[in-house]
C-alpha positions in Angstrom: -106.2 -25.0 39.1 -104.3 -22.2 37.3 -100.8 -22.0 39.8 -100.5 -26.3 39.6 -101.1 -26.1 36.3 -98.1 -23.6 34.9 -95.7 -25.3 37.8 -96.1 -28.6 35.9 -96.1 -26.9 32.5 -93.0 -25.1 33.2 -91.5 -28.5 34.9 -92.3 -30.3 31.9 -90.8 -27.4 29.6 -87.3 -27.9 31.2 -87.2 -31.4 31.3 -88.5 -31.5 27.6 -85.2 -29.1 26.9 -82.8 -31.1 29.1 -84.0 -34.1 26.7 -83.3 -32.3 24.0 -79.6 -31.4 25.0 -81.2 -27.5 24.8 -80.9 -24.7 27.6 -84.0 -23.4 28.7 -83.8 -19.4 29.3 -87.0 -17.6 30.6 -88.0 -14.1 29.3 -90.3 -12.2 31.5 -90.0 -8.9 32.4 -88.1 -8.0 35.9 -91.4 -7.7 37.7 -92.7 -11.2 37.0 -89.6 -12.9 38.1 -91.0 -13.3 41.5 -94.3 -14.7 40.6 -92.8 -17.1 38.5 -90.3 -18.5 40.7 -93.2 -18.3 42.9 -94.8 -21.4 40.9 -91.4 -23.0 40.7 -88.6 -22.7 42.9 -86.1 -24.1 40.6 -86.5 -22.2 37.2 -83.2 -22.2 35.2 -80.5 -19.5 36.5 -80.7 -17.6 33.7 -83.5 -15.2 32.8 -83.9 -12.7 30.3 -85.3 -9.2 30.6 -88.0 -8.5 27.8 -87.4 -5.5 25.8 -89.4 -3.7 23.0 -92.2 -1.9 22.5 -94.6 -4.4 21.0 -95.1 -8.1 21.6 -93.6 -9.1 19.0 -90.3 -7.3 19.1 -90.3 -8.7 22.3 -90.0 -12.0 21.0 -87.5 -11.3 18.5 -85.6 -9.9 20.7 -85.6 -12.5 23.2 -84.6 -14.6 20.2 -81.8 -12.6 19.3 -80.3 -12.2 22.9 -80.6 -16.5 23.2 -78.7 -16.2 19.8 -76.0 -14.2 21.0 -75.3 -16.4 24.3 -74.3 -18.7 21.8 -77.6 -21.0 20.7 -77.0 -22.4 16.9 -80.8 -23.3 17.1 -83.6 -21.1 19.2 -87.2 -22.4 19.9 -90.0 -19.7 21.4 -92.4 -21.5 23.3 -95.0 -19.7 25.4 -95.8 -21.6 28.9 -99.7 -22.0 28.4 -99.1 -25.1 26.2 -97.6 -28.4 26.8 -94.0 -28.9 24.9 -93.6 -30.3 21.9 -91.5 -32.9 19.9 -88.5 -30.8 20.6 -85.6 -33.1 19.2 -87.6 -33.2 15.8 -88.1 -29.5 16.5 -84.2 -29.1 16.7 -83.3 -31.5 14.3 -85.2 -29.5 11.6 -84.1 -26.2 12.6 -80.3 -27.9 12.1 -81.1 -28.5 8.9 -82.5 -25.4 8.0 -86.0 -25.6 8.0 -88.6 -23.3 10.5 -90.6 -25.0 12.6 -93.8 -24.9 14.3 -96.4 -26.2 16.2 -99.9 -24.5 15.2 -102.0 -23.6 18.2 -106.0 -24.7 17.8 -106.8 -21.0 17.5 -104.9 -20.2 14.3 -101.8 -19.2 16.2 -98.7 -21.1 17.5 -97.8 -22.8 20.5 -93.9 -23.3 19.3 -92.0 -21.1 16.8 -88.2 -21.6 15.3 -86.0 -20.2 12.9 -82.9 -19.0 11.6 -81.6 -16.1 12.9 -81.9 -14.0 9.5 -85.6 -14.6 10.1 -85.9 -13.7 13.1 -87.7 -10.5 12.4 -90.8 -12.4 11.2 -91.2 -12.4 15.1 -92.2 -8.9 15.0 -95.5 -9.4 13.4 -96.9 -11.5 16.1 -99.2 -9.9 18.1 -101.2 -11.4 21.2 -104.9 -13.2 19.9 -103.2 -13.2 16.2 -105.3 -16.0 14.5 -103.4 -16.2 11.3 -99.6 -16.9 12.1 -99.8 -20.3 10.7 -100.4 -19.0 7.9 -98.1 -16.2 8.0 -95.3 -18.7 8.8 -96.6 -20.9 5.8 -96.2 -17.8 3.6 -93.0 -17.1 4.9 -90.9 -20.6 4.8 -93.3 -22.5 2.0 -92.1 -26.1 1.7 -88.6 -25.2 4.4 -91.4 -25.3 7.0 -92.1 -28.0 9.4 -95.1 -28.6 11.5 -95.2 -30.1 14.7 -98.3 -31.1 16.4 -100.3 -28.4 18.2 -102.1 -28.0 21.1 -104.7 -25.8 22.7 -103.0 -23.1 24.4 -105.0 -21.6 27.7 -106.1 -18.2 27.4 -109.0 -18.2 29.4 -111.4 -20.4 31.3 -113.0 -21.5 27.8 -109.5 -22.6 26.4 -108.9 -24.4 29.5 -112.4 -26.5 29.1 -110.9 -27.3 25.5 -107.7 -28.3 26.8 -109.3 -30.9 29.0 -110.6 -33.1 25.9 -107.3 -32.2 23.7 -105.1 -35.4 23.4 -101.9 -33.1 24.1 -103.2 -32.2 27.8 -104.3 -35.3 28.9 -101.4 -36.3 31.5 -102.0 -32.4 33.0 -105.6 -33.5 33.9 -104.7 -36.8 35.5 -101.9 -36.4 36.7 -100.1 -33.5 39.4 -97.1 -34.7 40.7 -93.6 -33.4 38.6 -90.1 -33.2 39.0 -87.9 -30.5 38.0 -85.0 -30.7 35.9 -82.5 -27.9 34.7 -80.9 -27.7 31.7 -76.9 -27.0 30.6 -76.4 -27.8 27.1 -74.8 -24.7 25.2 -75.6 -24.9 21.6 -79.8 -25.0 21.7 -81.8 -22.7 23.6 -85.5 -22.6 24.4 -87.3 -19.0 25.2 -89.9 -19.4 27.3 -92.3 -16.5 27.1 -95.9 -15.9 28.5 -97.3 -15.9 24.6 -100.6 -14.8 26.1 -99.2 -11.4 28.1 -100.8 -8.2 26.3 -98.3 -5.7 25.6 -97.5 -3.2 28.2 -99.2 0.3 27.3 -96.1 2.5 26.7 -94.1 3.1 23.8 -90.6 2.3 24.9 -89.4 0.2 27.0 
């Protein structure tokens, strides 16, 4: 079940990125590239090596690296929840708002912010239950909240996803198509948000 589901998720993120005029960038450790390619052989050519001593530092580094490649707007998203309203998200970012799509457990599925706010990502940890509250406190009225979804971290959340409107199509349809993206001004860094931090201090 897991491989077909994540294959479909990756395909839909790539398609959503293309439809939003964005480039999808996959941030992962080098040893994970083979596993991701096995799930979806047509993943984008552009990979980013994860760097940083903590999970939050790796999120911040991924965002910085996408900005450094010339993106004017960047969303950070996990591969454990479906894509959201990316056109709305990028439109909000380009008007100077931050963007989140809350997960049902208090975390977020998607977060987008300006380059000067990237340091906020360093505070995010796996399974942190107050990320939405953190974003609300940081951005106040300058935060746009999208409709969120269950993110799949374990068997219990997989069962919950079966009853989540955002996941309905994933449990009803098995076929999909992969489409790459090539727009230079926007970026989505897809990161495995449920992956625990490595047991080492410096990467």
